C-alpha positions as CSV (number, residue, x, y, z in Angstrom):
1,M,78.6,31.7,-39.8
2,G,78.0,34.0,-43.0
3,S,76.8,37.5,-43.0
4,Y,72.5,36.2,-44.1
5,A,72.9,34.4,-40.7
6,D,71.3,36.5,-38.8
7,K,68.1,37.3,-40.8
8,S,65.5,36.3,-42.8
9,V,64.0,37.3,-45.8
10,V,60.2,37.6,-46.6
11,L,58.5,37.4,-50.0
12,Q,54.9,37.7,-50.8
13,V,53.7,35.7,-53.5
14,D,49.9,34.9,-54.5
15,E,48.8,36.4,-50.8
16,Q,51.0,33.7,-49.3
17,E,53.9,34.9,-47.0
18,V,57.0,32.7,-48.0
19,V,59.8,32.9,-45.7
20,I,63.4,32.3,-47.0
21,D,65.4,30.9,-44.5
22,A,68.9,33.0,-44.9
23,L,70.1,31.2,-41.3
24,L,70.4,27.9,-43.1
25,L,72.4,29.5,-46.3
26,G,75.0,31.0,-44.2
27,M,75.6,28.3,-41.9
28,S,76.7,25.5,-44.8
29,L,80.1,24.2,-44.1
30,S,80.8,23.2,-47.7
31,P,84.1,24.2,-49.2
32,H,82.9,24.9,-52.4
33,F,79.9,26.9,-51.2
34,Q,81.9,29.2,-49.0
35,Q,84.7,29.6,-52.0
36,L,82.1,30.9,-54.8
37,R,80.5,33.3,-51.9
38,Q,84.1,34.3,-51.5
39,W,84.2,35.3,-55.0
40,A,81.0,36.7,-55.5
41,R,82.0,39.4,-52.9
42,R,85.1,40.2,-54.1
43,T,83.7,40.5,-57.8
44,P,81.6,43.9,-57.8
45,E,80.6,43.5,-61.1
46,L,78.3,41.0,-60.9
47,H,74.3,42.1,-60.5
48,D,72.9,41.2,-57.7
49,F,71.1,37.9,-57.0
50,P,70.3,35.4,-54.3
51,I,73.4,34.0,-52.0
52,D,72.1,30.2,-52.4
53,Y,74.9,27.3,-54.0
54,H,72.6,26.8,-56.9
55,R,72.2,30.2,-58.5
56,L,76.6,31.0,-57.0
57,Q,77.0,27.9,-59.0
58,L,75.1,29.7,-61.9
59,E,76.5,32.8,-62.0
60,K,80.0,31.9,-62.0
61,W,79.3,29.1,-65.0
62,V,78.4,32.1,-67.0
63,W,81.1,34.3,-65.9
64,D,83.4,31.8,-66.6
65,H,82.2,31.9,-69.8
66,H,83.1,35.2,-71.1
67,P,80.1,35.7,-73.4
68,K,80.7,39.0,-75.4
69,G,79.7,39.8,-78.9
70,R,75.9,39.9,-79.4
71,V,74.5,38.3,-76.4
72,M,70.5,38.2,-75.4
73,D,69.7,37.4,-72.1
74,V,66.7,35.9,-72.4
75,G,63.4,36.1,-69.2
76,T,66.2,37.7,-66.7
77,L,64.9,39.7,-63.9
78,I,68.3,41.3,-63.4
79,P,70.1,42.0,-66.2
80,R,73.8,40.9,-66.6
81,R,75.5,44.6,-67.1
82,W,79.0,43.2,-66.1
83,I,78.7,41.3,-69.9
84,G,79.7,44.6,-71.5
85,P,78.8,46.2,-74.8
86,G,76.6,44.0,-77.0
87,Y,74.7,42.9,-74.6
88,F,70.7,43.2,-74.1
89,S,67.8,41.3,-72.2
90,L,64.7,40.2,-73.9
91,G,61.3,39.6,-71.7
92,L,58.0,41.2,-71.4
93,G,59.1,43.3,-68.5
94,D,61.4,46.1,-67.8
95,C,63.8,44.7,-70.4
96,D,66.2,46.5,-73.1
97,C,64.0,44.6,-75.7
98,I,59.9,43.7,-75.2
99,G,59.5,40.0,-76.9
100,D,58.5,36.4,-76.0
101,S,60.5,33.6,-75.7
102,L,58.2,31.8,-78.4
103,Q,58.5,34.4,-81.2
104,L,61.8,35.9,-80.8
105,P,62.0,39.3,-82.6
106,I,65.2,38.3,-83.6
107,A,67.0,38.3,-87.2
108,D,68.3,34.6,-88.1
109,S,71.6,33.8,-87.2
110,S,72.5,37.2,-85.4
111,L,73.6,36.1,-82.2
112,D,76.7,35.1,-80.7
113,F,75.4,33.8,-77.6
114,A,71.9,33.4,-76.1
115,L,71.5,33.6,-72.4
116,C,68.2,31.5,-71.4
117,T,68.6,30.6,-67.3
118,E,65.9,29.5,-65.2
119,V,63.5,30.1,-67.6
120,L,62.4,27.3,-69.5
121,E,60.7,25.7,-66.6
122,H,58.5,28.5,-67.0
123,V,57.7,28.7,-70.7
124,T,54.8,27.2,-72.1
125,S,56.2,25.4,-74.9
126,P,60.4,25.1,-74.0
127,K,60.3,23.2,-77.4
128,H,59.7,25.5,-79.3
129,A,61.7,28.3,-77.2
130,V,64.9,26.4,-77.6
131,A,64.2,26.4,-81.5
132,E,63.8,30.2,-81.6
133,L,67.1,30.4,-79.7
134,R,68.7,28.2,-82.2
135,R,67.5,30.2,-85.2
136,A,68.8,33.4,-83.6
137,L,72.2,31.9,-83.4
138,R,74.8,32.2,-85.8
139,P,76.6,29.0,-86.7
140,G,79.0,28.3,-84.1
141,G,76.8,30.5,-81.6
142,V,76.3,29.1,-78.0
143,L,73.3,29.0,-76.1
144,L,74.1,28.9,-72.2
145,A,70.9,27.7,-70.1
146,S,69.9,26.4,-67.1
147,S,66.8,25.1,-65.1
148,P,66.2,23.4,-61.7
149,F,65.8,20.0,-61.2
150,A,65.5,18.7,-57.7
151,W,63.2,22.5,-56.6
152,P,60.1,23.2,-55.0
153,W,57.7,25.0,-57.1
154,H,58.0,28.6,-57.3
155,G,55.2,30.1,-59.8
156,C,52.4,32.2,-59.0
157,D,49.1,33.2,-61.0
158,D,51.2,35.9,-63.2
159,Y,54.4,33.4,-63.7
160,A,53.9,29.6,-64.0
161,D,56.0,27.2,-63.0
162,Y,55.2,24.1,-65.7
163,W,58.4,21.7,-65.9
164,R,61.6,20.0,-64.7
165,F,63.6,18.4,-67.2
166,T,66.7,15.5,-66.4
167,H,69.4,15.7,-68.4
168,Q,68.1,12.8,-70.8
169,G,65.3,15.6,-71.1
170,W,67.8,18.2,-71.8
171,R,69.5,16.1,-74.6
172,L,66.1,16.0,-76.3
173,L,65.2,19.7,-76.4
174,L,68.8,20.2,-77.5
175,E,69.5,17.4,-80.5
176,Q,69.5,19.9,-83.0
177,F,72.4,21.4,-81.7
178,S,76.2,20.1,-83.0
179,E,77.6,19.9,-79.3
180,V,76.0,19.8,-75.9
181,K,77.9,20.0,-72.6
182,L,75.9,19.3,-69.1
183,T,77.0,20.2,-66.0
184,A,74.8,19.2,-63.0
185,C,74.8,21.6,-59.9
186,R,76.2,20.2,-56.7
187,W,74.6,19.9,-53.2
188,T,76.2,21.3,-50.4
189,E,77.5,18.7,-47.7
190,E,74.2,19.2,-45.4
191,G,71.8,19.0,-48.7
192,L,73.4,15.8,-49.9
193,S,72.8,14.1,-46.5
194,S,69.7,15.1,-46.5
195,I,68.7,13.6,-49.6
196,D,70.6,10.2,-49.1
197,I,68.3,10.0,-45.7
198,A,65.5,10.5,-47.7
199,R,66.1,8.4,-50.8
200,R,66.3,5.4,-48.4
201,F,63.2,7.1,-46.5
202,E,60.8,7.4,-49.9
203,G,62.4,4.2,-51.6
204,W,63.8,6.2,-54.6
205,G,65.8,2.9,-55.4
206,F,69.2,2.0,-55.1
207,R,72.0,4.7,-54.6
208,N,73.7,4.5,-58.0
209,E,70.6,4.6,-59.8
210,T,69.5,7.7,-58.1
211,A,70.5,10.3,-59.7
212,F,69.8,14.0,-57.9
213,T,70.7,17.3,-58.3
214,T,69.3,21.1,-57.9
215,G,69.7,21.7,-61.5
216,Y,71.5,21.5,-64.8
217,L,73.9,23.7,-66.4
218,V,73.6,23.7,-70.1
219,E,76.1,24.7,-73.2
220,A,75.4,24.3,-76.7
221,T,76.8,24.8,-79.6
222,K,74.9,25.7,-82.6
């Protein structure tokens, strides 16, 4: 049982109490989940982030890409300072650079990496935002992006939640990039069993026609 298994976390969202069941997060038996938790514990350079399987996969994926040079992190709530010199966060709140993803205050072809993780579902025009990110990247520059797929609504009055993207939707959004790599996030063993049961009861079709993931990790090269 993990260190989070003895308590729940309570958040206040739009005047409704939301309880994150940390008990379940700490009890998954999925080996890969446990490996990622160990990685996070022994990597003190990481910023703090929710210890759930989806987010662990995302942060390890960004870490493994070793972003360097001039790196912009769009819409992040907790900056990834471990990236080092050249890194800056951009958003409408407490960020290094104040700006809108739909009109980036960044010169053309001036970035080596752009990070846009768990953001595009909150943007009114994802296609426009992606075009802005591509404009700001140098030729050969890399966009690391992600967005949830099988995930609950997580917006509020000031932070709307509009979209979910399939693998085909991602390829359409990124059609102007020269190369696109998609990685589907894994389920825990317990979650995968639950989804299979739901598929059968809710009539979502045959197993080989039912593609489900918590989200996609997307690498796109300009």
